[in-house]
MIVO-352898 format. One record per residue (C-alpha): residue number from 1; x, y, z; residue in one letter. Coordinates in Angstrom, 1 decimal, padded with zeros to 4 digits. Last residue first. Example, Ala and Ser with C-alpha at 12.3 -4.5 7.8 and 13.67 -1.06 7.14 Angstrom:
<atoms>
 num   east  north     up residuo
   2  013.7 -001.1  007.1       S
   1  012.3 -004.5  007.8       A
</atoms>
This chain:
<atoms>
 num   east  north     up residuo
 445  005.6  032.9  006.9       G
 444  002.5  030.6  006.7       D
 443  004.6  027.6  007.8       S
 442  005.7  024.3  006.2       S
 441  007.7  025.2  003.1       P
 440  009.5  022.2  001.9       A
 439  012.7  021.3  003.7       D
 438  012.3  017.6  003.6       S
 437  011.7  017.6 -000.1       P
 436  008.8  015.5 -001.2       T
 435  010.2  012.6 -003.3       D
 434  011.6  013.3 -006.7       A
 433  015.2  012.8 -005.4       D
 432  017.6  014.2 -008.0       E
 431  015.6  017.5 -008.0       P
 430  014.1  018.5 -011.3       E
 429  015.5  021.8 -012.4       E
 428  012.9  024.6 -012.5       D
 427  013.7  025.4 -008.9       A
 426  017.2  026.5 -009.7       A
 425  016.1  029.3 -012.1       L
 424  013.5  030.7 -009.8       I
 423  015.8  030.6 -006.8       A
 422  018.6  032.3 -008.7       A
 421  016.2  035.1 -009.8       T
 420  015.0  035.5 -006.2       L
 419  018.5  035.8 -004.7       V
 418  019.7  038.1 -007.5       P
 417  016.6  040.3 -007.0       E
 416  017.1  040.6 -003.2       V
 415  019.9  043.2 -002.8       L
 414  019.2  045.6 -005.7       G
 413  015.5  045.4 -005.2       I
 412  015.8  046.2 -001.5       Q
 411  017.9  049.3 -002.2       W
 410  015.4  050.4 -004.9       P
 409  012.4  050.2 -002.6       R
 408  009.9  047.4 -002.8       A
 407  006.4  048.6 -003.5       G
 406  004.8  045.5 -005.1       H
 405  005.2  046.9 -008.5       G
 404  008.9  047.6 -007.8       A
 403  009.3  043.9 -006.9       L
 402  007.6  042.8 -010.1       Q
 401  009.8  045.2 -012.2       E
 400  013.0  043.8 -010.6       Q
 399  011.8  040.3 -011.2       V
 398  011.3  041.2 -014.9       A
 397  014.8  042.6 -015.2       Q
 396  016.3  039.5 -013.6       A
 395  014.3  037.3 -015.9       L
 394  015.4  039.1 -019.0       A
 393  019.0  038.8 -018.0       A
 392  018.7  035.1 -017.0       P
 391  016.6  033.9 -020.0       E
 390  014.0  032.0 -018.0       R
 389  011.0  034.0 -019.1       T
 388  007.6  033.5 -017.6       G
 387  007.9  036.0 -014.8       P
 386  007.2  034.6 -011.3       P
 385  003.7  033.8 -010.0       T
 384  004.1  032.0 -006.7       W
 383  007.7  033.3 -006.2       L
 382  006.8  037.0 -006.7       V
 381  003.7  036.8 -004.5       R
 380  005.4  034.9 -001.7       R
 379  008.3  037.4 -001.4       L
 378  005.9  040.3 -001.6       T
 377  003.9  038.9  001.3       D
 376  007.0  038.1  003.4       P
 375  008.0  041.8  003.2       T
 374  011.5  042.3  001.8       L
 373  014.9  043.1  003.2       L
 372  013.2  044.5  006.3       N
 371  011.5  041.1  006.9       E
 370  015.0  039.4  006.9       V
 369  016.0  041.5  010.0       P
 368  019.3  043.4  009.6       L
 367  023.0  042.6  009.8       N
 366  023.8  042.8  006.1       N
 365  025.4  039.3  005.9       T
 364  022.8  037.9  008.2       E
 363  020.0  039.3  006.1       A
 362  021.5  037.9  002.9       L
 361  022.0  034.5  004.4       T
 360  018.3  034.4  005.5       A
 359  017.2  035.7  002.1       M
 358  019.1  032.9  000.3       G
 357  017.6  030.2  002.5       A
 356  014.1  031.7  002.0       R
 355  014.7  031.9 -001.7       A
 354  015.6  028.2 -002.0       A
 353  012.6  027.0  000.0       T
 352  010.3  029.4 -001.9       L
 351  011.4  028.3 -005.3       R
 350  011.2  024.7 -004.3       R
 349  007.6  025.2 -003.2       A
 348  006.8  027.0 -006.5       A
 347  008.1  023.9 -008.3       V
 346  005.9  021.7 -006.1       P
 345  002.8  023.6 -007.1       D
 344 -000.5  022.7 -005.3       K
 343  000.8  019.9 -003.0       D
 342  004.1  021.5 -002.0       I
 341  002.5  024.9 -001.9       W
 340  000.0  024.0  000.8       T
 339  002.3  025.0  003.7       R
 338  003.0  028.3  002.0       P
 337 -000.5  029.7  002.4       V
 336 -002.1  030.2 -001.0       P
 335 -001.1  033.1 -003.2       P
 334 -002.6  036.6 -002.9       G
 333 -005.9  038.0 -004.1       D
 332 -007.7  037.2 -000.9       G
 331 -010.9  035.9  000.6       R
 330 -010.6  034.5  004.1       P
 329 -011.1  030.7  004.7       G
 328 -014.3  029.0  005.8       R
 327 -016.4  031.0  003.3       Q
 326 -019.0  033.4  004.7       P
 325 -022.6  032.4  004.4       L
 324 -024.7  034.3  001.9       E
 323 -024.8  031.4 -000.6       S
 322 -026.2  029.1  002.0       E
 321 -029.1  031.4  002.8       S
 320 -028.9  033.7  005.8       L
 319 -031.6  033.4  008.5       G
 318 -029.5  031.9  011.2       R
 317 -027.0  034.8  010.9       A
 316 -029.7  037.4  011.2       E
 315 -031.1  035.7  014.3       A
 314 -027.7  035.8  015.9       L
 313 -027.4  039.5  015.2       A
 312 -030.9  040.1  016.6       A
 311 -030.0  038.2  019.8       V
 310 -026.9  040.3  020.2       W
 309 -028.9  043.5  019.7       Q
 308 -031.4  042.4  022.3       S
 307 -028.6  041.6  024.7       S
 306 -027.1  045.1  024.5       Y
 305 -027.1  045.8  028.2       R
 304 -026.9  042.2  029.2       D
 303 -023.6  041.3  027.5       A
 302 -022.4  045.0  027.4       G
 301 -020.0  044.8  030.3       R
 300 -018.9  041.3  029.4       G
 299 -020.1  037.8  029.5       H
 298 -021.0  034.8  027.4       F
 297 -018.6  032.0  028.5       G
 296 -021.3  029.5  029.3       S
 295 -024.6  030.5  027.6       T
 294 -027.2  031.6  030.1       G
 293 -027.3  035.1  028.9       L
 292 -027.9  033.8  025.4       L
 291 -030.6  031.3  026.5       A
 290 -032.5  034.0  028.3       A
 289 -032.2  036.5  025.5       K
 288 -033.5  034.2  022.8       D
 287 -032.4  031.8  020.1       V
 286 -029.0  030.6  021.4       P
 285 -026.4  029.9  018.6       L
 284 -024.1  027.9  020.9       A
 283 -020.9  028.1  018.9       L
 282 -021.6  031.7  017.9       A
 281 -022.4  032.7  021.4       A
 280 -019.2  031.3  022.9       A
 279 -017.1  032.8  020.1       I
 278 -018.6  036.2  020.6       I
 277 -018.0  035.9  024.4       A
 276 -014.4  035.0  023.9       S
 275 -013.9  038.1  021.7       D
 274 -014.8  040.3  024.7       P
 273 -018.0  042.4  024.7       L
 272 -018.3  046.1  025.4       I
 271 -014.7  046.6  026.7       R
 270 -013.4  044.5  023.8       G
 269 -014.9  047.0  021.3       P
 268 -012.8  050.0  022.4       T
 267 -015.2  052.7  023.3       V
 266 -016.1  055.6  021.1       D
 265 -019.8  055.1  022.0       R
 264 -021.1  055.1  018.4       Q
 263 -017.9  053.3  017.2       E
 262 -018.2  050.7  019.9       A
 261 -021.9  050.0  019.1       I
 260 -021.1  049.6  015.4       R
 259 -018.1  047.3  016.2       N
 258 -020.2  045.2  018.5       R
 257 -022.9  044.7  015.8       T
 256 -020.2  043.9  013.2       E
 255 -018.5  041.3  015.5       W
 254 -021.9  039.7  016.4       L
 253 -022.8  039.4  012.7       A
 252 -019.4  038.1  011.7       R
 251 -019.2  035.6  014.6       V
 250 -022.8  034.4  013.7       A
 249 -021.8  034.0  010.0       A
 248 -018.8  031.9  011.2       L
 247 -021.3  029.7  013.1       A
 246 -023.3  029.2  010.0       R
 245 -020.1  028.4  008.0       R
 244 -019.3  025.6  010.5       G
 243 -015.9  025.2  012.1       R
 242 -015.5  027.8  014.9       V
 241 -012.6  027.0  017.3       R
 240 -010.1  028.6  014.9       H
 239 -011.9  031.9  015.6       L
 238 -010.2  031.9  019.0       Q
 237 -009.5  035.7  018.9       S
 236 -011.6  037.6  016.3       T
 235 -009.2  038.5  013.5       R
 234 -011.7  037.2  010.9       R
 233 -014.0  040.1  011.8       W
 232 -011.6  042.4  009.9       P
 231 -012.8  041.0  006.6       E
 230 -011.3  043.2  003.8       A
 229 -008.7  044.7  006.1       R
 228 -007.8  048.4  005.6       V
 227 -004.1  049.0  005.8       A
 226 -003.0  052.1  007.7       P
 225 -001.7  054.9  005.4       T
 224  001.9  055.6  004.7       F
 223  002.8  058.1  002.0       D
 222  005.6  059.8  003.9       L
 221  006.8  056.3  005.0       L
 220  008.5  055.7  001.6       H
 219  010.7  058.7  002.2       D
 218  011.9  057.2  005.5       F
 217  012.7  053.9  003.8       E
 216  014.6  055.5  000.9       E
 215  016.5  057.6  003.4       R
 214  017.3  054.6  005.5       A
 213  018.7  052.7  002.5       W
 212  020.9  055.7  001.6       G
 211  022.2  055.9  005.1       A
 210  023.1  052.2  005.1       K
 209  026.8  052.4  004.4       G
 208  027.6  051.2  008.0       S
 207  029.4  054.4  008.9       E
 206  026.6  056.6  007.5       D
 205  023.9  054.6  009.3       L
 204  025.9  054.8  012.5       E
 203  026.2  058.6  012.2       S
 202  022.4  058.9  011.6       A
 201  021.9  056.7  014.7       M
 200  023.8  059.0  017.0       V
 199  022.2  062.1  015.6       A
 198  018.7  060.6  015.8       R
 197  019.2  059.6  019.4       L
 196  020.3  063.2  020.3       E
 195  017.1  064.6  018.7       I
 194  014.9  061.9  020.2       L
 193  016.1  062.1  023.8       P
 192  013.4  064.5  025.2       E
 191  010.6  063.4  022.9       V
 190  009.4  060.5  025.1       D
 189  010.3  062.4  028.2       L
 188  007.5  064.8  027.6       A
 187  005.0  062.0  027.7       A
 186  006.3  060.5  030.9       Y
 185  006.2  064.0  032.5       E
 184  002.7  064.4  031.3       L
 183  001.7  061.0  032.8       W
 182  003.2  062.0  036.2       S
 181  001.3  065.3  036.1       E
 180 -002.0  063.5  035.8       P
 179 -004.0  064.4  032.7       L
 178 -007.1  066.5  033.4       P
 177 -008.9  065.0  031.6       R
 176 -008.7  061.3  030.5       R
 175 -008.4  060.6  026.8       S
 174 -004.9  059.5  027.4       W
 173 -006.1  056.2  029.0       D
 172 -002.7  054.8  030.0       A
 171 -000.9  051.9  028.2       A
 170  002.5  053.5  027.9       S
 169  002.3  054.9  031.5       H
 168  005.2  053.0  033.1       E
 167  007.8  053.5  030.4       K
 166  010.7  055.2  032.2       R
 165  013.8  055.9  030.2       L
 164  017.2  054.9  031.5       H
 163  020.2  056.7  029.9       M
 162  023.3  055.3  028.3       G
 161  022.8  057.2  025.1       L
 160  023.0  054.3  022.6       T
 159  021.9  051.3  024.5       T
 158  019.8  053.0  027.1       E
 157  018.0  055.2  024.6       V
 156  017.6  052.2  022.2       L
 155  016.1  050.1  024.9       T
 154  013.6  052.8  026.0       A
 153  012.6  053.5  022.4       L
 152  011.9  049.9  021.6       G
 151  014.4  048.6  019.0       V
 150  015.7  045.3  020.3       R
 149  018.2  043.2  018.4       P
 148  019.8  046.3  016.9       Y
 147  020.7  045.4  013.3       G
 146  021.4  048.8  011.9       L
 145  018.4  048.6  009.6       L
 144  016.2  047.7  012.6       R
 143  017.5  050.6  014.7       G
 142  016.9  053.0  011.8       A
 141  013.3  051.7  011.7       L
 140  012.8  052.5  015.4       E
 139  014.5  055.9  015.1       T
 138  012.2  057.0  012.2       D
 137  013.6  060.1  010.5       F
 136  011.2  062.3  008.6       L
 135  010.6  064.6  005.6       S
 134  007.6  066.7  004.5       S
 133  005.8  065.7  007.6       P
 132  002.0  065.8  007.9       R
 131  000.1  067.5  010.8       L
 130 -003.6  068.2  009.9       G
 129 -005.3  066.8  013.0       V
 128 -006.1  063.5  011.3       E
 127 -002.6  063.5  009.8       A
 126 -001.2  063.2  013.4       L
 125 -003.4  060.3  014.1       C
 124 -002.3  058.5  010.9       A
 123  001.4  059.3  011.3       L
 122  001.6  058.0  014.9       D
 121  001.9  054.2  014.9       Q
 120  003.6  054.1  011.4       T
 119  006.3  056.4  012.8       A
 118  007.8  053.8  015.1       A
 117  009.9  056.5  016.9       H
 116  009.5  059.9  015.3       L
 115  011.9  062.6  014.2       I
 114  010.4  065.2  011.9       W
 113  012.6  067.0  009.3       E
 112  011.5  070.7  008.9       V
 111  010.2  071.8  005.5       G
 110  006.9  072.9  006.9       E
 109  007.0  072.9  010.7       L
 108  005.6  076.4  011.2       A
 107  002.9  075.8  008.6       V
 106  001.8  072.6  010.3       Q
 105  001.6  074.5  013.6       L
 104 -000.6  077.1  012.0       D
 103 -002.9  074.3  010.6       D
 102 -003.5  072.7  014.0       L
 101 -007.2  072.4  013.7       N
 100 -010.5  072.8  015.6       D
  99 -008.5  072.9  018.8       F
  98 -009.0  071.6  022.4       A
  97 -008.8  068.0  021.4       I
  96 -005.3  068.5  020.1       P
  95 -003.9  069.0  023.6       D
  94 -000.4  070.2  022.9       V
  93  002.6  069.4  025.1       L
  92  005.6  071.6  024.1       A
  91  009.3  071.0  024.6       T
  90  012.1  073.6  024.1       G
  89  012.1  075.9  021.1       S
  88  015.8  076.6  020.5       G
  87  016.5  073.0  019.6       E
  86  013.2  071.3  019.0       R
  85  010.7  069.2  021.0       R
  84  007.1  068.3  020.4       L
  83  004.5  066.2  022.2       Q
  82  001.0  065.7  021.0       I
  81 -001.8  064.6  023.3       L
  80 -005.1  062.9  022.7       Y
  79 -004.3  061.7  019.2       A
  78 -007.1  059.8  017.5       R
  77 -007.2  056.1  017.1       A
  76 -010.9  055.9  017.7       S
  75 -012.6  053.1  019.5       Y
  74 -011.4  054.3  022.9       R
  73 -010.0  052.5  026.0       Y
  72 -007.6  049.9  024.7       G
  71 -005.7  052.4  022.7       S
  70 -006.1  055.9  024.1       A
  69 -003.6  057.7  021.9       R
  68 -000.4  059.6  022.7       E
  67  001.5  061.3  020.0       A
  66  005.2  061.9  019.5       D
  65  007.3  064.5  017.6       I
  64  011.0  065.5  017.7       A
  63  011.7  068.5  015.5       V
  62  014.8  068.7  013.2       P
  61  017.2  071.6  013.3       G
  60  016.6  075.1  014.5       T
  59  013.8  076.8  016.4       G
  58  012.0  080.1  015.3       A
  57  009.0  078.3  013.8       A
  56  008.9  076.2  016.9       F
  55  008.7  079.2  019.2       R
  54  006.1  081.1  017.1       A
  53  003.8  078.1  016.8       V
  52  004.1  077.3  020.5       V
  51  003.2  080.9  021.4       D
  50  000.2  080.8  019.0       A
  49 -000.9  077.5  020.7       L
  48 -000.9  079.1  024.1       G
  47 -002.9  082.1  022.9       A
  46 -005.4  079.7  021.2       D
  45 -005.8  077.7  024.4       T
  44 -005.1  074.1  025.3       D
  43 -001.4  073.9  025.6       I
  42 -000.4  071.5  028.5       V
  41  002.2  073.2  030.7       P
  40  005.9  072.4  030.3       P
  39  007.6  070.0  032.7       L
  38  011.2  071.1  033.5       G
  37  013.8  072.3  031.0       D
  36  016.3  069.4  031.1       R
  35  013.6  066.8  031.7       L
  34  015.1  063.7  033.2       T
  33  016.6  060.4  031.9       L
  32  017.4  058.1  034.8       L
  31  021.1  057.1  035.1       P
  30  021.9  053.6  033.7       A
  29  022.2  051.1  036.5       P
  28  025.7  050.2  037.7       E
  27  026.5  046.7  036.8       P
  26  026.2  044.2  039.7       E
  25  029.5  043.1  041.1       P
  24  030.5  039.6  040.2       A
  23  029.9  037.3  043.2       A
  22  032.7  036.7  045.7       D
  21  033.6  033.1  046.1       T
  20  033.2  032.1  049.8       T
  19  030.7  029.2  049.5       G
  18  033.4  026.6  048.8       E
  17  036.8  027.7  049.9       P
  16  038.7  029.9  047.4       A
  15  041.3  028.3  045.2       A
  14  039.1  028.3  042.1       E
  13  038.2  031.9  042.6       A
  12  041.8  032.9  043.1       S
  11  042.8  031.1  039.8       A
  10  040.0  032.9  037.9       E
   9  041.0  036.3  039.3       D
   8  044.7  035.7  038.5       P
   7  043.7  034.7  034.9       T
   6  043.8  031.1  034.0       D
   5  046.1  029.9  031.1       G
   4  048.5  028.0  033.3       P
   3  045.6  025.8  034.7       D
   2  044.9  026.2  038.4       S
   1  046.0  023.9  041.1       M
</atoms>
């Protein structure tokens, strides 16, 4: 007998004989997004480019832009295909490799808002061919500010527009020529929904009161340049296996040799020698070609072909003086990793613990990821070396200035400054239990 609160369907299901309950119907799949205007040709002639320039200069509203690179295949991060779409202009697929520059296209798009998804992935390669937006709208970043749990383009298109977007060629070698038609269709579909997606998300930003935040974020992206790492070789996979400084020097020498070869050949470094082979050679430190090629784990397309260069790199590492060997940890001007704060500065550790709790609450209240409130690096820098004053008003002003100096936007400063100021003031008070706090920072985040 069913409970009085059961719905008719629930009661029927309970009364049905075992094994006969009907399964819930599968939801209808979202319809597949298709090209409204058909697949355009690839533009690789001056006459074709002139036509695109004229069409896009005459279009209306924002322009959707995307670029395809050959990540995983080429050393360079250059664009091998640029896709554009604008109302009144249609869609264009431009092969930037065919042209000395795209200056005329830049002029045609001057003053037009550009719609990109994950703009930081494409701005550098677009700038390399002379394309720089004067204003932009980033649909991925908008999704983050709106609290969408997943912000990939395909997911956002399905969630907001109810259309399914294919993503089967996202890791293709876009330096290949000619490009297969199925790849071109995939590329054209990446800009097909962006104008409509932007309209929906702009409306949601307005309704949520976050339009101003988004504008500050989008304007900040206009000056984006990829970060240059001081010691990029330290990102070698499995570097944690290498303990001695001499072996670290071998990793560095092999990495730099591989990087030079990869740049000369315009091939992604891992296709010449995988990171695992670098680690294996650095741990074994073989002294000649035979020993190197006999080292367990040393393999790759370029293992034998460039063996003399690998041997020379290892010899260079062996010949370094102690003062020339790399330090075990990376150099940096920032604070130490948070897990060491409790030993180095217990007050700073209390500041970080309190601030993290406040930031988590603030992020939940505003329905956005905590890292979009403030970068973890900025949070750590301010809390490791906070202003000296503890007069509340002066401290709040000084924290605001520190945040601005680290690149925080006004909307971020307005939200997080009270949290950080409160954490700084509270941490100076001795805890009732002087023992190590159980919630002390324990990760590098």
